[in-house]
C-alpha positions in Angstrom: -73.0 -55.5 -58.0 -73.4 -52.0 -59.3 -73.9 -53.2 -62.9 -76.2 -56.1 -62.3 -79.1 -55.7 -64.7 -82.4 -55.9 -62.9 -86.0 -54.9 -63.3 -85.9 -51.2 -62.2 -89.5 -50.7 -61.1 -90.7 -47.0 -61.1 -87.2 -45.8 -60.1 -86.6 -45.8 -63.8 -89.0 -42.8 -63.9 -86.0 -40.6 -63.1 -84.9 -41.1 -66.7 -88.2 -39.8 -67.9 -87.8 -36.2 -66.6 -84.1 -36.4 -67.4 -85.4 -36.7 -71.0 -88.7 -34.7 -71.2 -88.7 -32.1 -68.3 -87.4 -29.2 -70.4 -89.9 -29.8 -73.3 -92.7 -27.9 -71.5 -93.1 -24.8 -69.4 -94.3 -25.7 -66.0 -97.2 -23.2 -66.3 -98.5 -24.7 -69.6 -102.0 -26.2 -69.3 -103.3 -29.3 -70.9 -106.7 -30.9 -71.0 -106.4 -34.7 -70.8 -108.0 -36.9 -73.4 -109.2 -40.5 -73.0 -106.5 -41.7 -75.4 -103.8 -40.1 -73.2 -104.5 -42.6 -70.4 -106.0 -45.6 -72.2 -102.6 -47.3 -72.6 -101.7 -47.2 -68.9 -100.9 -50.7 -67.8 -103.3 -52.5 -65.5 -102.1 -52.6 -61.9 -100.2 -49.3 -62.3 -99.6 -46.8 -59.5 -101.9 -43.8 -60.3 -102.2 -40.3 -59.1 -105.8 -39.9 -60.3 -105.5 -38.1 -63.7 -109.0 -37.9 -65.3 -109.9 -37.2 -68.9 -111.6 -33.9 -69.4 -109.7 -32.2 -66.5 -107.2 -29.5 -67.3 -103.8 -29.7 -65.5 -100.7 -27.6 -65.5 -97.5 -29.3 -66.5 -96.3 -28.6 -63.0 -99.2 -30.6 -61.5 -98.5 -33.5 -63.9 -94.9 -33.6 -62.8 -96.0 -33.6 -59.2 -98.1 -36.6 -60.0 -95.0 -38.3 -61.4 -92.6 -37.4 -58.7 -94.8 -37.6 -55.6 -97.2 -40.5 -56.4 -95.2 -42.2 -59.2 -98.4 -41.9 -61.2 -98.2 -43.9 -64.5 -101.3 -41.9 -65.6 -99.3 -38.7 -65.3 -96.3 -40.2 -67.1 -98.5 -41.3 -70.0 -100.1 -37.9 -70.4 -96.7 -36.2 -70.5 -95.4 -38.8 -72.9 -98.3 -38.3 -75.3 -97.8 -34.5 -75.0 -94.2 -35.3 -76.1 -95.2 -37.1 -79.3 -96.2 -40.5 -78.0 -94.9 -43.5 -76.1 -92.7 -44.9 -78.8 -91.0 -41.5 -79.4 -90.5 -40.9 -75.7 -89.0 -44.4 -75.2 -86.6 -43.9 -78.0 -85.5 -40.5 -76.6 -85.1 -42.0 -73.1 -82.9 -44.8 -74.5 -80.8 -42.2 -76.3 -80.5 -40.1 -73.1 -79.4 -43.3 -71.2 -76.7 -43.7 -73.9 -75.6 -40.1 -73.6 -75.2 -40.5 -69.8 -73.2 -43.7 -70.3 -76.0 -45.7 -68.6 -75.1 -48.8 -70.6 -77.0 -51.3 -68.5 -80.4 -49.8 -69.2 -82.9 -51.0 -71.7 -86.1 -48.9 -71.9 -89.4 -50.5 -72.9 -91.8 -48.0 -71.5 -91.5 -44.6 -69.8 -93.2 -45.6 -66.6 -90.9 -48.3 -65.2 -93.7 -50.9 -65.1 -92.9 -54.6 -65.3 -92.5 -54.9 -69.1 -90.4 -57.8 -70.4 -86.9 -56.7 -71.2 -87.1 -53.5 -69.2 -83.8 -53.4 -67.3 -81.4 -51.1 -65.5 -78.8 -51.2 -62.7 -77.9 -49.5 -59.5 -75.1 -47.7 -61.3 -77.4 -46.4 -64.1 -80.2 -45.3 -61.7 -77.7 -43.3 -59.7 -76.5 -41.6 -63.0 -80.1 -40.7 -63.7 -80.5 -39.2 -60.3 -77.2 -37.3 -60.4 -78.2 -35.8 -63.8 -81.7 -34.9 -62.6 -80.6 -33.3 -59.4 -78.5 -30.8 -61.4 -81.8 -29.3 -62.7 -83.6 -27.0 -60.2 -87.0 -28.2 -61.3 -86.2 -31.9 -61.0 -84.6 -31.2 -57.6 -87.7 -29.2 -56.5 -90.2 -31.8 -57.5 -88.4 -34.8 -55.9 -88.0 -32.9 -52.6 -91.7 -31.9 -52.4 -93.5 -33.6 -49.6 -97.1 -32.7 -50.3 -99.1 -31.0 -53.0 -102.7 -30.3 -54.0 -103.8 -32.2 -57.1 -106.9 -31.2 -59.3 -110.0 -33.3 -58.9 -112.2 -31.4 -61.3 -113.8 -27.9 -61.1 -112.3 -26.1 -58.2 -111.8 -29.3 -56.1 -108.4 -30.7 -55.2 -107.1 -33.5 -53.1 -103.8 -33.8 -51.3 -101.0 -36.1 -52.5 -98.0 -37.0 -50.5 -94.5 -38.1 -51.6 -94.1 -41.9 -51.3 -90.4 -41.5 -50.4 -90.4 -42.7 -46.8 -87.0 -41.2 -45.9 -88.4 -37.8 -47.0 -91.8 -38.0 -45.2 -91.1 -40.3 -42.3 -94.0 -42.6 -43.2 -94.4 -46.2 -42.3 -92.5 -45.9 -39.1 -89.3 -44.6 -40.6 -87.5 -41.5 -39.4 -86.8 -38.8 -41.9 -83.1 -38.8 -43.0 -81.2 -35.7 -42.1 -80.2 -33.8 -45.2 -82.2 -35.9 -47.7 -83.0 -34.1 -50.9 -84.8 -36.9 -52.8 -84.8 -38.9 -55.2 -87.2 -41.8 -56.2 -88.6 -45.0 -54.8 -90.3 -47.8 -56.7 -92.2 -51.1 -56.2 -93.6 -53.7 -58.5 -94.5 -57.3 -57.8 -91.7 -58.4 -60.2 -88.9 -56.0 -59.2 -89.8 -55.7 -55.5 -88.6 -52.5 -53.9 -86.0 -50.2 -55.4 -84.8 -46.8 -54.2 -82.3 -44.1 -55.1 -81.7 -41.6 -52.3 -79.5 -38.5 -52.2 -78.5 -36.4 -49.2 -76.4 -33.3 -48.6 -74.4 -32.6 -45.4 -71.7 -30.0 -45.0 -71.8 -29.1 -48.6 -71.3 -32.7 -49.8 -73.9 -34.7 -51.7 -74.0 -38.5 -51.8 -76.2 -40.8 -53.8 -77.2 -44.4 -53.0 -79.2 -46.9 -55.0 -80.6 -50.1 -53.5 -82.4 -52.7 -55.6 -84.2 -55.9 -54.8 -83.4 -56.4 -51.0 -84.6 -59.8 -49.8 -86.4 -58.4 -46.7 -89.5 -56.2 -46.2 -90.7 -52.9 -47.8 -88.7 -50.7 -45.4 -85.4 -52.4 -46.2 -84.5 -50.2 -49.2 -84.8 -47.1 -47.0 -83.0 -48.6 -44.0 -80.1 -49.8 -46.2 -80.0 -46.5 -48.1 -79.8 -44.6 -44.8 -77.1 -47.0 -43.5 -75.0 -46.5 -46.7 -75.4 -42.8 -46.6 -74.3 -42.8 -42.9 -71.2 -44.8 -43.9 -70.5 -42.5 -46.8 -70.7 -39.3 -44.8 -68.5 -40.9 -42.0 -65.9 -42.8 -44.1 -66.4 -41.8 -47.7 -63.4 -39.4 -47.8 -60.9 -42.1 -46.7 
């Protein structure tokens, strides 16, 4: 069911850097305003962006990739000219990539009515992103320090369990990213990519019927199958 249109959860966030990543230099600094984060949906995953604190673009992208922070997404979207402009650009990017199952309502992947994608399209977004060294570097980062105001920082960890080995899972040999997601409507979604012997495979799993580790376990099993039998 590669083209079944489903709620994508924050896995859709891969399309956001596919669209916006090259708009800003990673060393550029930005002081967040209240208006930049006032429209973040209630119940969102957050990295802890605060108004009045100055962040580098690199730190904001770490908040997006590692913690799936909708607050970081909204700040970058406002820097890009606003939510509506960013959504339109993301939809155009999806069309460019022939991701024809995707309908973008917001840049954050939250449960907005009509926001849809498919396993096929999410894999296209991942493949496009991984061709960019910055995207690849961010999604493969396990931990980073995030500003807390003044000279204080706090540590953030990537929520990709196959990358970090969290929640009782083993890390997957050769994993290079990409993005996990969860919302109450979409359930768990995950796109994972791994490289072995110079060969990279991508897998997307959406809406498994079982528990929160299932997307990772099924992704690992499919990657194992691909590396073993995929050439035949």
